Residue frames as qw, qx, qy, qz and C-alpha x, y, z in Angstrom:
[[0.503, 0.683, -0.482, 0.219, -9.09, 6.25, -3.05],
 [0.907, -0.353, -0.195, 0.122, -6.95, 3.90, -1.05],
 [0.620, 0.157, -0.202, 0.741, -3.87, 6.07, -0.93],
 [0.243, -0.944, -0.219, -0.034, -3.58, 8.87, 1.57],
 [0.541, 0.283, -0.229, 0.758, -0.99, 11.45, 2.31],
 [0.374, -0.769, -0.449, 0.258, -1.38, 13.20, 5.64],
 [0.117, -0.875, 0.135, 0.449, 1.28, 15.81, 4.88],
 [0.629, 0.735, -0.239, -0.086, 3.40, 16.56, 1.86],
 [0.014, 0.668, -0.734, 0.122, 6.48, 15.27, 3.68],
 [0.669, -0.150, 0.679, -0.262, 4.89, 11.95, 4.60],
 [0.012, 0.160, -0.873, -0.460, 5.19, 9.00, 2.23],
 [0.651, -0.066, -0.328, -0.681, 1.99, 7.76, 0.55],
 [0.153, -0.124, 0.925, -0.326, 0.27, 5.09, 2.61],
 [0.232, -0.353, -0.861, -0.284, -2.69, 2.77, 2.54],
 [0.348, -0.525, -0.103, -0.770, -5.81, 4.61, 3.66],
 [0.716, -0.563, 0.023, -0.412, -6.60, 4.40, 7.38],
 [0.932, -0.208, -0.085, 0.284, -3.28, 2.67, 8.16],
 [0.234, -0.874, 0.343, 0.254, 0.29, 3.66, 8.91],
 [0.761, -0.025, 0.552, 0.339, 1.55, 1.24, 6.28],
 [0.109, 0.661, -0.331, -0.664, 3.43, 2.97, 3.49],
 [0.825, 0.506, -0.030, -0.251, 2.94, 2.03, -0.12],
 [0.358, 0.662, -0.656, 0.049, 6.68, 1.43, -0.41],
 [0.367, -0.308, 0.822, -0.306, 6.54, -1.11, 2.46],
 [0.805, 0.269, 0.385, -0.363, 3.65, -2.91, 0.80],
 [0.701, 0.646, -0.272, -0.129, 5.56, -3.09, -2.47],
 [0.066, 0.607, -0.773, 0.170, 8.74, -4.26, -0.71],
 [0.599, -0.127, 0.711, -0.347, 6.82, -7.06, 1.01],
 [0.841, 0.442, 0.188, -0.251, 5.34, -8.22, -2.29],
 [0.500, 0.732, -0.462, -0.016, 8.71, -7.95, -4.05],
 [0.182, -0.518, 0.805, -0.224, 10.30, -10.08, -1.33],
 [0.340, 0.027, -0.913, -0.224, 7.89, -12.88, -2.20],
 [0.209, 0.186, 0.738, -0.615, 5.25, -12.49, 0.49],
 [0.061, -0.442, -0.780, -0.439, 1.74, -13.35, -0.62],
 [0.299, -0.496, -0.085, -0.811, -1.23, -11.13, 0.16],
 [0.782, -0.493, -0.339, -0.175, -2.52, -13.61, 2.80],
 [0.723, -0.127, -0.335, 0.591, 0.93, -13.57, 4.48],
 [0.143, 0.320, -0.084, 0.933, 0.96, -9.77, 4.50],
 [0.522, -0.533, -0.235, -0.623, -2.55, -9.67, 5.97],
 [0.825, -0.388, -0.385, 0.142, -1.50, -12.06, 8.72],
 [0.588, -0.019, -0.236, 0.773, 1.58, -9.95, 9.53],
 [0.002, -0.020, 0.070, -0.997, -0.26, -6.61, 9.32],
 [0.031, 0.490, 0.865, -0.107, -3.81, -7.08, 10.64],
 [0.127, 0.610, 0.212, -0.752, -4.69, -3.41, 10.08],
 [0.196, 0.297, -0.594, -0.722, -4.70, -4.17, 6.35],
 [0.745, 0.280, 0.492, -0.354, -7.56, -5.80, 4.48],
 [0.564, 0.125, 0.675, 0.459, -7.35, -7.71, 1.23],
 [0.301, 0.845, 0.425, 0.121, -9.57, -5.05, -0.33],
 [0.154, -0.943, 0.143, 0.257, -7.14, -2.32, 0.74],
 [0.504, -0.393, 0.614, 0.463, -4.12, -4.18, -0.65],
 [0.485, 0.367, 0.691, 0.391, -5.77, -5.02, -3.96],
 [0.162, 0.933, 0.321, -0.013, -7.27, -1.55, -4.24],
 [0.272, -0.828, 0.292, 0.394, -3.90, 0.06, -3.65],
 [0.490, -0.159, 0.699, 0.496, -2.25, -2.14, -6.27],
 [0.393, 0.644, 0.616, 0.225, -5.06, -1.37, -8.70],
 [0.021, 0.979, 0.090, -0.180, -4.63, 2.36, -8.16],
 [0.371, -0.633, 0.493, 0.469, -0.89, 2.08, -8.68],
 [0.507, 0.124, 0.743, 0.418, -1.40, 0.11, -11.87],
 [0.269, 0.697, 0.587, 0.311, -3.87, 2.61, -13.31],
 [0.093, -0.988, -0.108, 0.065, -2.53, 5.93, -12.14],
 [0.557, 0.617, -0.258, 0.492, 0.60, 7.99, -12.60],
 [0.580, -0.799, 0.073, -0.141, 1.46, 7.73, -8.90],
 [0.908, -0.081, -0.016, 0.410, 4.79, 5.96, -9.33],
 [0.411, 0.599, -0.070, 0.683, 6.41, 9.27, -10.25],
 [0.394, -0.806, 0.056, -0.438, 5.46, 10.54, -6.75],
 [0.897, -0.400, 0.000, 0.185, 7.69, 7.95, -5.10]]
């Protein structure tokens, strides 16, 4: 699973990063491409971004936001 939650108070984030799912979604909504995001946030991988988006698309995680 590419989403982690270190504590119940912490927002969901991409596994092994400090990047929140909401930040990732905001960046995409603002028009940034995945390559642009990867350049700006080198701790992310394309696999992590796509995996996170896939999990969001196929799970009922949006209600947790």
